Z-matrix of the N, CA and C atoms (Angstrom, degrees):
N
C 1 1.457
C 2 1.520 1 109.43
N 3 1.304 2 116.67 1 140.74
C 4 1.464 3 122.10 2 -178.74
C 5 1.524 4 110.00 3 -75.94
N 6 1.297 5 114.48 4 154.28
C 7 1.466 6 120.15 5 176.23
C 8 1.519 7 109.44 6 -66.87
N 9 1.345 8 115.81 7 157.82
C 10 1.461 9 120.49 8 -177.78
C 11 1.527 10 112.66 9 -58.24
N 12 1.342 11 116.96 10 -35.15
C 13 1.460 12 118.93 11 -178.14
C 14 1.522 13 111.85 12 -71.12
N 15 1.325 14 118.32 13 -18.35
C 16 1.465 15 120.92 14 -179.34
C 17 1.520 16 111.94 15 -92.30
N 18 1.316 17 118.75 16 -15.53
C 19 1.457 18 121.72 17 -175.40
C 20 1.524 19 114.05 18 -57.35
N 21 1.332 20 121.38 19 -42.81
C 22 1.467 21 118.32 20 -179.30
C 23 1.525 22 112.57 21 -57.84
N 24 1.325 23 118.27 22 -38.02
C 25 1.466 24 120.52 23 -179.62
C 26 1.517 25 110.72 24 -72.35
N 27 1.319 26 116.82 25 -39.38
C 28 1.455 27 119.61 26 -178.30
C 29 1.519 28 110.63 27 -69.31
N 30 1.334 29 116.84 28 -39.16
C 31 1.455 30 120.28 29 -179.65
C 32 1.522 31 111.34 30 -67.66
N 33 1.319 32 117.11 31 -30.28
C 34 1.462 33 119.50 32 -178.40
C 35 1.530 34 111.46 33 -82.28
N 36 1.343 35 117.82 34 2.52
C 37 1.451 36 121.11 35 175.40
C 38 1.515 37 113.84 36 90.98
N 39 1.319 38 118.68 37 2.79
C 40 1.461 39 120.52 38 179.69
C 41 1.518 40 108.73 39 -86.32
N 42 1.305 41 116.14 40 133.31
C 43 1.459 42 121.46 41 -179.28
C 44 1.523 43 109.08 42 -119.67
N 45 1.321 44 116.10 43 -169.28
C 46 1.465 45 120.53 44 -174.13
C 47 1.521 46 113.36 45 -52.58
N 48 1.317 47 118.91 46 -34.97
C 49 1.454 48 120.09 47 -179.28
C 50 1.513 49 113.46 48 -83.39
N 51 1.331 50 117.39 49 -15.28
C 52 1.457 51 120.96 50 -177.72
C 53 1.515 52 111.91 51 -81.54
N 54 1.308 53 115.25 52 -177.98
C 55 1.454 54 118.34 53 179.48
C 56 1.514 55 108.67 54 -111.09
N 57 1.273 56 115.41 55 129.33
C 58 1.465 57 120.85 56 178.55
C 59 1.520 58 106.56 57 -137.45
N 60 1.301 59 117.53 58 114.82
C 61 1.448 60 121.75 59 -175.37
C 62 1.520 61 111.06 60 -58.84
N 63 1.311 62 114.87 61 128.96
C 64 1.457 63 120.11 62 174.82
C 65 1.507 64 114.89 63 87.52
N 66 1.323 65 119.93 64 -4.48
C 67 1.458 66 120.45 65 -178.87
C 68 1.517 67 108.69 66 -127.53
N 69 1.298 68 116.82 67 132.42
C 70 1.458 69 121.52 68 -179.43
C 71 1.519 70 109.18 69 -102.45
N 72 1.335 71 115.54 70 135.34
C 73 1.454 72 119.77 71 177.98
C 74 1.518 73 109.21 72 -84.02
N 75 1.310 74 116.58 73 145.33
C 76 1.459 75 121.32 74 174.15
C 77 1.508 76 107.96 75 -152.65
N 78 1.311 77 115.74 76 163.31
C 79 1.452 78 119.90 77 179.39
C 80 1.522 79 109.06 78 -62.99
N 81 1.286 80 116.79 79 129.18
C 82 1.457 81 120.61 80 178.74
C 83 1.527 82 113.06 81 95.93
N 84 1.306 83 118.97 82 -1.59
C 85 1.453 84 119.92 83 177.01
C 86 1.518 85 112.67 84 141.16
N 87 1.307 86 115.43 85 -162.84
C 88 1.449 87 122.16 86 -178.51
C 89 1.522 88 109.55 87 -110.21
N 90 1.314 89 115.63 88 158.26
C 91 1.467 90 119.50 89 172.71
C 92 1.522 91 107.68 90 -136.48
N 93 1.322 92 116.35 91 148.31
C 94 1.462 93 118.97 92 -179.70
C 95 1.528 94 109.88 93 -70.59
N 96 1.322 95 117.24 94 158.20
C 97 1.461 96 119.23 95 178.57
C 98 1.527 97 110.50 96 -68.20
N 99 1.311 98 115.85 97 154.68
C 100 1.463 99 119.65 98 175.70
C 101 1.516 100 108.86 99 -69.91
N 102 1.320 101 117.11 100 141.95
C 103 1.468 102 117.99 101 177.14
C 104 1.524 103 109.77 102 -66.87
N 105 1.310 104 116.11 103 147.84
C 106 1.464 105 119.60 104 177.52
C 107 1.515 106 109.07 105 -62.58
N 108 1.299 107 116.04 106 137.07
C 109 1.447 108 120.35 107 177.05
C 110 1.521 109 107.87 108 -73.88
N 111 1.303 110 115.75 109 121.21
C 112 1.455 111 120.26 110 179.06
C 113 1.517 112 108.72 111 -103.33
N 114 1.277 113 115.82 112 136.26
C 115 1.456 114 119.08 113 176.77
C 116 1.506 115 108.95 114 -73.77
N 117 1.308 116 114.23 115 131.53
C 118 1.457 117 119.02 116 176.09
C 119 1.515 118 107.80 117 -83.61
N 120 1.283 119 116.77 118 123.67
C 121 1.461 120 119.60 119 179.80
C 122 1.515 121 108.85 120 -69.61
N 123 1.280 122 114.89 121 124.92
C 124 1.448 123 120.33 122 -177.56
C 125 1.523 124 109.56 123 -85.56
N 126 1.340 125 116.60 124 149.36
C 127 1.462 126 119.66 125 -176.13
C 128 1.520 127 114.35 126 -54.64
N 129 1.330 128 118.11 127 -37.29
C 130 1.460 129 119.36 128 -175.89
C 131 1.524 130 112.45 129 -69.83
N 132 1.322 131 117.69 130 -14.41
C 133 1.458 132 119.84 131 179.40
C 134 1.522 133 111.55 132 -72.85
N 135 1.331 134 117.45 133 -17.00
C 136 1.458 135 119.62 134 176.65
C 137 1.524 136 110.34 135 -64.32
N 138 1.336 137 117.25 136 -23.06
C 139 1.451 138 121.74 137 -179.63
C 140 1.515 139 113.76 138 -64.79
N 141 1.335 140 117.68 139 -19.14
C 142 1.464 141 119.62 140 -179.82
C 143 1.525 142 111.41 141 -65.52
N 144 1.322 143 117.42 142 -18.70
C 145 1.464 144 121.06 143 179.83
C 146 1.524 145 112.28 144 -82.94
N 147 1.318 146 117.21 145 -10.25
C 148 1.453 147 120.23 146 -175.20
C 149 1.520 148 112.89 147 -71.86
N 150 1.308 149 118.10 148 -32.40
C 151 1.454 150 121.20 149 -175.10
C 152 1.525 151 112.62 150 -82.35
N 153 1.304 152 117.30 151 -24.03
C 154 1.461 153 119.90 152 -173.52
C 155 1.516 154 113.52 153 -97.27
N 156 1.311 155 113.50 154 -160.42
C 157 1.464 156 121.33 155 -177.25
C 158 1.525 157 112.48 156 -69.97
N 159 1.326 158 117.31 157 -18.04
C 160 1.464 159 120.00 158 -177.64
C 161 1.527 160 113.36 159 -78.18
N 162 1.299 161 116.97 160 -7.18
C 163 1.464 162 121.42 161 -176.26
C 164 1.533 163 112.22 162 -49.10
N 165 1.324 164 116.39 163 -40.44
C 166 1.460 165 120.39 164 -177.01
C 167 1.521 166 113.42 165 -103.41
N 168 1.330 167 116.61 166 14.39
C 169 1.466 168 120.23 167 176.04
C 170 1.518 169 109.69 168 -90.38
N 171 1.307 170 115.99 169 157.03
C 172 1.468 171 121.27 170 -177.86
C 173 1.526 172 110.44 171 -67.99
N 174 1.324 173 115.04 172 125.70
C 175 1.458 174 121.48 173 175.86
C 176 1.520 175 110.35 174 -101.20
N 177 1.325 176 116.81 175 -29.78
C 178 1.457 177 121.69 176 -175.37
C 179 1.516 178 108.88 177 -148.59
N 180 1.312 179 116.03 178 127.39
C 181 1.462 180 121.27 179 174.54
C 182 1.511 181 106.58 180 -119.73
N 183 1.306 182 115.86 181 119.26
C 184 1.455 183 121.30 182 -177.16
C 185 1.519 184 108.97 183 -117.54
N 186 1.322 185 116.18 184 132.00
C 187 1.459 186 122.01 185 176.44
C 188 1.515 187 108.33 186 -123.64
N 189 1.315 188 116.25 187 124.42
C 190 1.453 189 121.48 188 179.16
C 191 1.517 190 109.46 189 -106.45
N 192 1.307 191 115.01 190 -123.91
C 193 1.461 192 120.82 191 176.78
C 194 1.529 193 108.87 192 -61.89
N 195 1.331 194 117.46 193 158.85
C 196 1.471 195 119.01 194 178.93
C 197 1.529 196 110.72 195 -52.78
N 198 1.317 197 114.91 196 126.86
C 199 1.457 198 120.91 197 -179.75
C 200 1.527 199 113.37 198 90.55
N 201 1.318 200 117.07 199 -10.42
C 202 1.461 201 121.20 200 179.90
C 203 1.529 202 108.37 201 -100.42
N 204 1.322 203 115.82 202 103.27
C 205 1.464 204 121.14 203 -176.42
C 206 1.524 205 108.98 204 -139.09
N 207 1.311 206 115.59 205 139.15
C 208 1.460 207 119.90 206 179.49
C 209 1.526 208 108.46 207 -137.26
N 210 1.319 209 115.57 208 131.28
C 211 1.454 210 122.09 209 176.54
C 212 1.519 211 108.31 210 -115.84
N 213 1.318 212 115.57 211 125.17
C 214 1.461 213 120.91 212 177.97
C 215 1.521 214 109.07 213 -111.42
N 216 1.320 215 116.30 214 128.33
C 217 1.455 216 120.10 215 173.16
C 218 1.529 217 107.66 216 -78.49
N 219 1.326 218 116.42 217 172.23
C 220 1.459 219 119.36 218 177.74
C 221 1.527 220 110.68 219 -59.28
N 222 1.326 221 116.74 220 -38.46
C 223 1.457 222 120.14 221 179.15
C 224 1.527 223 110.58 222 -66.82
N 225 1.334 224 117.41 223 -44.37
C 226 1.468 225 121.00 224 178.50
C 227 1.527 226 110.78 225 -61.23
N 228 1.323 227 116.32 226 -43.11
C 229 1.461 228 120.59 227 179.91
C 230 1.528 229 110.56 228 -63.43
N 231 1.321 230 116.65 229 -41.41
C 232 1.461 231 121.32 230 177.04
C 233 1.533 232 110.96 231 -58.61
N 234 1.329 233 116.46 232 -47.45
C 235 1.472 234 120.85 233 179.10
C 236 1.518 235 111.83 234 -62.09
N 237 1.329 236 116.73 235 -44.79
C 238 1.466 237 120.77 236 -177.70
C 239 1.529 238 111.83 237 -67.81
N 240 1.325 239 117.02 238 -38.16
C 241 1.463 240 120.41 239 177.75
C 242 1.522 241 109.73 240 -64.45
N 243 1.330 242 117.28 241 -42.36
C 244 1.462 243 120.30 242 177.15
C 245 1.521 244 111.75 243 -65.01
N 246 1.318 245 116.47 244 -35.58
C 247 1.471 246 120.04 245 176.40
C 248 1.523 247 110.91 246 -65.24
N 249 1.331 248 116.37 247 -42.73
C 250 1.467 249 120.36 248 178.45
C 251 1.534 250 109.86 249 -65.05
N 252 1.334 251 117.35 250 -39.06
C 253 1.462 252 121.05 251 178.00
C 254 1.531 253 110.59 252 -63.49
N 255 1.316 254 116.72 253 -41.17
C 256 1.467 255 120.37 254 178.10
C 257 1.528 256 110.42 255 -65.07
N 258 1.324 257 117.02 256 -37.08
C 259 1.463 258 120.46 257 177.01
C 260 1.522 259 112.19 258 -64.82
N 261 1.319 260 116.42 259 -41.25
C 262 1.467 261 120.19 260 176.73
C 263 1.524 262 110.70 261 -64.77
N 264 1.324 263 115.98 262 -41.12
C 265 1.464 264 120.29 263 178.95
C 266 1.527 265 110.53 264 -63.18
N 267 1.336 266 116.40 265 -38.59
C 268 1.470 267 121.13 266 179.04
C 269 1.527 268 111.58 267 -65.36
N 270 1.322 269 116.63 268 -26.75
C 271 1.465 270 120.35 269 177.13
C 272 1.525 271 112.08 270 -78.01
N 273 1.332 272 116.52 271 -6.37
C 274 1.457 273 120.76 272 178.84
C 275 1.514 274 114.44 273 89.34
N 276 1.312 275 116.57 274 13.84
C 277 1.462 276 120.59 275 179.28
C 278 1.526 277 108.43 276 -79.09
N 279 1.324 278 116.76 277 133.41
C 280 1.454 279 121.58 278 -176.46
C 281 1.527 280 110.98 279 -118.21
N 282 1.322 281 115.03 280 174.08
C 283 1.460 282 121.42 281 178.57
C 284 1.523 283 109.69 282 -58.12
N 285 1.328 284 116.66 283 132.98
C 286 1.455 285 122.11 284 179.30
C 287 1.518 286 114.21 285 92.56
N 288 1.340 287 117.71 286 -15.25
C 289 1.468 288 120.45 287 178.00
C 290 1.521 289 109.61 288 -71.05
N 291 1.328 290 115.00 289 158.27
C 292 1.466 291 120.57 290 -179.19
C 293 1.524 292 110.19 291 -98.99
N 294 1.321 293 114.76 292 134.69
C 295 1.458 294 121.97 293 179.03
C 296 1.515 295 107.66 294 -125.22
N 297 1.324 296 116.58 295 130.67
C 298 1.455 297 121.52 296 176.61
C 299 1.515 298 110.17 297 -111.02
N 300 1.322 299 116.18 298 148.03
C 301 1.464 300 120.05 299 174.28
C 302 1.514 301 108.55 300 -119.82
N 303 1.300 302 115.00 301 132.95
C 304 1.460 303 123.41 302 178.95
C 305 1.518 304 105.71 303 -124.79
N 306 1.339 305 116.03 304 83.47
C 307 1.461 306 119.33 305 -171.11
C 308 1.521 307 110.75 306 -154.45
N 309 1.316 308 114.11 307 159.15
C 310 1.458 309 120.74 308 171.48
C 311 1.515 310 107.95 309 -75.14
N 312 1.318 311 117.06 310 162.22
C 313 1.456 312 120.34 311 176.23
C 314 1.520 313 108.99 312 -66.89
N 315 1.321 314 116.09 313 118.97
C 316 1.455 315 121.52 314 179.01
C 317 1.518 316 108.70 315 -154.16
N 318 1.319 317 115.61 316 174.57
C 319 1.455 318 119.17 317 178.91
C 320 1.525 319 110.44 318 -66.33
N 321 1.316 320 118.60 319 -32.57
C 322 1.471 321 121.30 320 178.08
C 323 1.534 322 110.95 321 -66.62
N 324 1.322 323 116.16 322 -40.12
C 325 1.464 324 120.43 323 177.75
C 326 1.531 325 110.17 324 -63.73
N 327 1.318 326 116.56 325 -40.69
C 328 1.464 327 121.03 326 179.31
C 329 1.528 328 111.07 327 -65.23
N 330 1.315 329 117.37 328 -36.98
C 331 1.465 330 120.43 329 179.42
C 332 1.526 331 110.68 330 -63.48
N 333 1.323 332 117.22 331 -44.11
C 334 1.463 333 120.61 332 177.57
C 335 1.520 334 110.13 333 -68.32
N 336 1.331 335 116.59 334 -35.18
C 337 1.458 336 121.88 335 179.88
C 338 1.529 337 111.16 336 -60.93
N 339 1.328 338 117.55 337 -31.60
C 340 1.460 339 121.71 338 175.39
C 341 1.523 340 111.72 339 -86.98
N 342 1.331 341 117.62 340 -38.32
C 343 1.470 342 121.58 341 -172.34
C 344 1.527 343 112.62 342 -68.15
N 345 1.311 344 118.26 343 -43.87
C 346 1.469 345 120.62 344 -175.26
C 347 1.534 346 112.53 345 -63.11
N 348 1.329 347 120.08 346 -52.06
C 349 1.468 348 118.79 347 178.46
C 350 1.529 349 112.36 348 -65.20
N 351 1.320 350 116.70 349 -30.99
C 352 1.449 351 120.71 350 178.77
C 353 1.528 352 111.12 351 -60.35
N 354 1.326 353 116.12 352 -32.25
C 355 1.469 354 121.62 353 179.43
C 356 1.524 355 112.13 354 -91.76
N 357 1.332 356 117.78 355 1.81
C 358 1.462 357 121.18 356 178.02
C 359 1.512 358 113.59 357 87.62
N 360 1.313 359 117.32 358 16.09
C 361 1.466 360 121.33 359 178.29
C 362 1.524 361 109.84 360 -88.54
N 363 1.310 362 115.34 361 156.96
C 364 1.456 363 121.20 362 176.00
C 365 1.525 364 106.61 363 -92.76
N 366 1.311 365 116.46 364 123.84
C 367 1.461 366 121.08 365 -175.82
C 368 1.519 367 110.06 366 -114.59
N 369 1.314 368 116.33 367 137.70
C 370 1.460 369 119.91 368 171.14
C 371 1.517 370 108.79 369 -142.92
N 372 1.304 371 114.80 370 153.51
C 373 1.457 372 119.78 371 178.25
C 374 1.522 373 108.81 372 -99.51
N 375 1.305 374 114.82 373 150.36
C 376 1.463 375 121.80 374 175.19
C 377 1.525 376 106.04 375 -112.83
N 378 1.314 377 116.01 376 123.97
C 379 1.461 378 120.81 377 -177.16
C 380 1.523 379 109.84 378 -64.23
N 381 1.308 380 115.00 379 122.01
C 382 1.461 381 121.36 380 -175.00
C 383 1.530 382 112.36 381 -71.39
N 384 1.319 383 117.30 382 -14.22
C 385 1.466 384 121.02 383 -177.31
C 386 1.526 385 113.46 384 -95.91
N 387 1.326 386 117.93 385 3.18
C 388 1.461 387 120.76 386 179.49
C 389 1.524 388 111.29 387 -77.34
N 390 1.317 389 115.61 388 165.00
C 391 1.461 390 120.37 389 177.49
C 392 1.528 391 109.38 390 -73.35
N 393 1.322 392 118.08 391 157.72
C 394 1.472 393 120.69 392 179.10
C 395 1.534 394 113.10 393 -56.75
N 396 1.332 395 117.10 394 -35.59
C 397 1.466 396 120.13 395 179.06
C 398 1.538 397 110.84 396 -65.16
N 399 1.337 398 116.38 397 -43.05
C 400 1.458 399 120.71 398 179.63
C 401 1.529 400 111.45 399 -65.91
N 402 1.321 401 115.93 400 -40.98
C 403 1.468 402 120.40 401 179.06
C 404 1.521 403 110.14 402 -62.86
N 405 1.315 404 117.12 403 -44.42
C 406 1.462 405 121.65 404 178.59
C 407 1.524 406 110.74 405 -59.79
N 408 1.320 407 116.39 406 -44.51
C 409 1.455 408 120.41 407 179.76
C 410 1.526 409 111.45 408 -61.80
N 411 1.338 410 116.68 409 -46.70
C 412 1.468 411 121.01 410 -177.06
C 413 1.521 412 111.06 411 -62.91
N 414 1.320 413 116.88 412 -45.61
C 415 1.466 414 120.49 413 -178.16
C 416 1.527 415 110.54 414 -66.02
N 417 1.324 416 117.40 415 -42.12
C 418 1.471 417 120.13 416 179.19
C 419 1.532 418 111.38 417 -68.49
N 420 1.311 419 116.83 418 -40.18
C 421 1.460 420 120.80 419 -179.35
C 422 1.527 421 111.34 420 -66.35
N 423 1.332 422 117.03 421 -37.55
C 424 1.464 423 121.01 422 -179.50
C 425 1.526 424 111.38 423 -72.26
N 426 1.310 425 117.66 424 -25.71
C 427 1.470 426 120.67 425 -178.67
C 428 1.517 427 111.60 426 69.46
N 429 1.308 428 116.62 427 43.24
C 430 1.473 429 121.12 428 -178.04
C 431 1.520 430 112.23 429 -62.64
N 432 1.342 431 114.70 430 136.28
C 433 1.460 432 120.30 431 171.52
C 434 1.516 433 109.36 432 -80.30
N 435 1.332 434 115.58 433 -36.88
C 436 1.457 435 122.04 434 -178.01
C 437 1.528 436 108.04 435 -137.04
N 438 1.319 437 115.91 436 140.78
C 439 1.460 438 121.88 437 172.70
C 440 1.510 439 107.32 438 -121.47
N 441 1.316 440 117.27 439 117.77
C 442 1.451 441 122.34 440 179.93
C 443 1.515 442 107.53 441 -91.75
N 444 1.327 443 115.67 442 122.14
C 445 1.459 444 121.66 443 -173.38
C 446 1.522 445 109.90 444 -116.55
N 447 1.322 446 116.07 445 134.44
C 448 1.452 447 121.96 446 176.43
C 449 1.517 448 109.25 447 -69.86
N 450 1.322 449 117.05 448 142.04
C 451 1.465 450 121.64 449 -177.69
C 452 1.523 451 113.00 450 -64.85
N 453 1.337 452 116.91 451 -26.42
C 454 1.466 453 118.28 452 -178.17
C 455 1.493 454 108.72 453 -80.17
């Protein structure tokens, strides 16, 4: 039986020799098209907004508890990311070291999320909803040099 994604072409009477948009024929059946390779925007590319008119536009709007809201412009985000990078450097973390984050989604988490890769560190998040045993395993298995923990 054909896969669900191939059924529209098969039902319309198109076979391996026919043309069916998005599906490639091959010996033994059909296969879906490869997804388009998307470029991952790297953290340092946010700096291109600093020189232009976007410098003072909102880059990040964070809302926490009711009444707790913070808006960072591109310039503010740039400063905070550099501050977080300097803090990591002060801890003795170097290029290639592993950094874990154990935090809720917040502007502070986003700053570290940009700062660590910017300095060449390997960053991973630790799911805050896991059991203590799972968290211990993940942190030990990753070999983190530093674990950034949310105060809450």
